[in-house]
C-alpha positions as CSV (number, residue, x, y, z in Angstrom):
1,M,19.0,-40.5,-8.6
2,R,17.6,-38.7,-5.3
3,Q,18.8,-35.6,-4.2
4,S,19.2,-34.8,-0.5
5,R,16.9,-32.4,1.2
6,R,19.6,-30.2,1.8
7,T,20.7,-30.1,-1.9
8,L,17.3,-29.4,-3.0
9,L,16.7,-26.7,-0.4
10,M,20.0,-25.0,-1.6
11,A,18.9,-25.1,-5.1
12,L,15.6,-23.6,-4.5
13,S,17.0,-20.9,-2.2
14,T,19.1,-19.7,-5.1
15,A,16.4,-20.1,-7.6
16,P,15.4,-16.8,-9.3
17,H,11.8,-17.8,-9.6
18,L,10.2,-19.9,-6.9
19,R,6.7,-21.6,-6.9
20,A,4.9,-22.5,-3.9
21,G,1.6,-24.3,-3.5
22,A,-1.6,-23.1,-4.8
23,I,-3.2,-19.7,-3.4
24,G,-6.5,-19.1,-1.9
25,V,-8.9,-16.3,-3.1
26,R,-11.8,-14.2,-1.4
27,R,-13.8,-11.4,-2.4
28,D,-13.6,-8.2,-0.3
29,D,-16.1,-5.5,-1.3
30,G,-15.7,-5.9,-5.1
31,V,-12.0,-6.7,-4.8
32,L,-10.3,-10.1,-5.3
33,R,-7.8,-10.6,-2.8
34,V,-5.4,-13.4,-2.6
35,L,-4.7,-15.7,0.4
36,P,-1.2,-17.4,0.2
37,P,-0.6,-20.9,1.2
38,S,0.4,-21.5,5.0
39,D,4.0,-22.9,3.7
40,F,4.5,-19.7,1.6
41,H,7.0,-17.4,3.3
42,F,9.4,-14.8,1.8
43,L,10.5,-13.0,4.9
44,E,13.3,-15.9,5.5
45,G,16.8,-16.8,4.3
46,Q,18.4,-14.2,2.1
47,T,15.6,-11.6,2.6
48,L,15.5,-12.0,6.4
49,R,19.3,-11.7,6.7
50,K,19.2,-8.5,4.7
51,L,16.4,-7.2,6.9
52,Q,18.3,-8.3,10.2
53,D,21.3,-6.7,8.8
54,G,19.4,-3.2,8.8
55,A,18.4,-3.1,5.1
56,G,14.8,-1.9,4.1
57,L,13.8,-4.1,1.2
58,V,11.2,-2.9,-1.5
59,F,8.7,-5.5,-2.4
60,T,6.7,-5.2,-5.6
61,M,3.5,-7.5,-5.8
62,Q,1.9,-8.1,-9.2
63,L,-1.5,-9.7,-9.2
64,S,-2.7,-10.9,-12.7
65,I,-5.9,-12.6,-13.7
66,S,-6.5,-14.5,-16.9
67,N,-9.4,-16.1,-18.7
68,D,-7.0,-18.3,-20.7
69,Q,-4.4,-19.9,-18.6
70,F,-2.1,-16.7,-18.7
71,R,-1.9,-16.8,-22.6
72,T,-3.4,-13.1,-22.2
73,I,-3.8,-11.0,-18.9
74,A,-7.2,-9.7,-18.3
75,R,-6.5,-7.4,-15.5
76,R,-3.3,-6.6,-13.5
77,Q,-2.6,-4.8,-10.3
78,V,0.8,-3.8,-9.2
79,E,1.6,-2.4,-5.4
80,R,4.7,-1.5,-4.0
81,F,5.7,-1.8,-0.2
82,V,8.7,-1.3,2.0
83,V,9.4,-3.7,4.9
84,S,12.0,-3.3,7.7
85,F,13.0,-5.0,10.8
86,D,13.4,-3.6,14.3
87,L,16.4,-5.5,15.6
88,W,15.5,-4.5,19.3
89,E,12.1,-5.6,19.3
90,E,12.4,-8.3,16.7
91,K,9.4,-7.2,14.8
92,F,8.6,-6.2,11.4
93,A,7.2,-2.9,10.0
94,A,5.5,-2.7,6.5
95,V,4.4,0.5,4.4
96,R,2.5,0.3,1.2
97,L,3.5,3.1,-1.3
98,G,1.4,5.2,-3.4
99,L,-1.1,7.8,-3.5
100,V,-2.7,6.2,-0.3
101,K,-0.2,5.0,2.1
102,H,-0.9,2.2,4.5
103,Q,1.6,1.4,7.3
104,Q,1.7,-0.8,10.3
105,S,4.6,-1.5,12.8
106,H,5.1,-4.3,15.6
107,L,4.4,-7.2,13.2
108,T,5.3,-10.7,13.6
109,R,6.7,-12.4,10.4
110,D,3.4,-14.1,9.3
111,A,1.7,-10.7,10.0
112,A,4.0,-8.8,7.8
113,E,3.9,-11.2,4.9
114,R,0.1,-11.2,5.2
115,F,0.1,-7.2,5.0
116,L,1.3,-7.3,1.6
117,F,-1.2,-9.6,0.4
118,D,-4.2,-7.9,2.3
119,H,-3.2,-4.6,0.8
120,T,-3.2,-5.9,-2.9
121,G,-6.3,-6.8,-4.8
122,I,-8.0,-6.9,-8.3
123,A,-11.2,-5.1,-9.0
124,L,-13.9,-7.6,-10.1
125,Y,-16.0,-5.1,-11.9
126,G,-16.5,-6.4,-15.5
127,L,-15.1,-9.8,-15.0
128,A,-17.7,-12.7,-15.7
129,A,-18.6,-14.5,-12.6
130,G,-19.5,-17.7,-14.3
131,E,-16.2,-18.0,-16.6
132,P,-13.2,-19.7,-15.4
133,H,-10.3,-17.4,-14.3
134,W,-6.7,-18.0,-13.2
135,I,-4.8,-15.7,-10.8
136,R,-1.1,-15.2,-10.3
137,A,0.6,-13.5,-7.5
138,E,4.1,-12.4,-8.3
139,L,6.5,-10.9,-5.8
140,R,9.9,-9.5,-6.3
141,A,12.2,-8.0,-3.5
142,D,14.9,-5.5,-4.1
143,E,17.0,-3.1,-1.8
144,P,16.0,0.3,-2.5
145,R,19.6,1.2,-3.7
146,D,19.3,-1.3,-6.5
147,S,16.2,0.3,-7.8
148,A,17.8,3.6,-8.3
149,G,14.8,5.6,-6.7
150,F,12.6,4.0,-9.4
151,L,10.4,2.1,-7.0
152,L,10.1,4.8,-4.4
153,D,8.9,7.3,-7.0
154,P,5.0,7.8,-6.7
155,S,4.7,8.8,-10.5
156,V,5.9,5.6,-11.8
157,T,3.1,4.5,-14.4
158,L,1.9,0.9,-14.3
159,S,3.5,0.2,-17.8
160,R,6.9,1.2,-16.6
161,L,6.4,-1.2,-13.4
162,V,5.3,-4.1,-15.6
163,E,8.2,-3.7,-17.7
164,W,10.7,-3.5,-14.9
165,F,8.8,-6.3,-13.1
166,G,9.7,-8.5,-16.1
167,R,13.4,-8.0,-16.3
168,S,16.2,-8.9,-13.9
169,Q,18.3,-6.4,-12.1
170,R,22.0,-7.5,-11.9
171,G,20.4,-10.9,-11.0
172,E,20.2,-10.0,-7.4
173,A,16.3,-10.0,-7.5
174,L,14.5,-12.4,-5.2
175,R,11.3,-13.7,-6.9
176,W,8.3,-15.8,-6.0
177,S,5.3,-16.8,-7.9
178,I,2.1,-18.6,-6.7
179,D,-1.1,-19.1,-8.8
180,R,-4.6,-20.7,-8.8
181,G,-7.1,-21.7,-11.2
182,P,-9.2,-22.4,-12.7
183,F,-12.0,-21.0,-10.4
184,R,-15.2,-19.0,-11.2
185,L,-15.9,-15.8,-9.2
186,H,-19.3,-16.7,-8.1
187,E,-17.6,-19.7,-6.2
188,V,-15.4,-17.5,-4.2
189,E,-16.2,-16.7,-0.6
190,R,-16.7,-13.5,0.9
């Protein structure tokens, strides 16, 4: 039995964990960065409505790299961002939180989404260039009040973030996951 496109889209929009197409990877000064597929968008639907209603959203992006199809994780990097929407200009602003903050405003939707990916990467040091690797980018969106200040606290440890990332908060969190593999680091373009 074939579902209508509308039914399928409704089912996907309410899914707590959505997968899109495969991601690209690039090397950037000893860091592996993710290039999302052109059809991957997270500033739409429910997240866009929240932003247009004046809410700033906290996005947590986690990159994980594995040598064994994610049975174990060789390395992980977690970054936190706040994205907001200027109603008058109809543009986005994004800020990477942490010790070294990066921010940019007057962004289109595509540029705001790319900002999160451009500011998250995994150090290549110690990873075997000739062995197969798999990489996964996971993204989670929450309103700052849902996080009770947890996400905005710069002293949050990586282990606490990983624990937080793995659990749902009142079922309201929006999540996306995209991955790629296997690939070899010496084949990745700079």
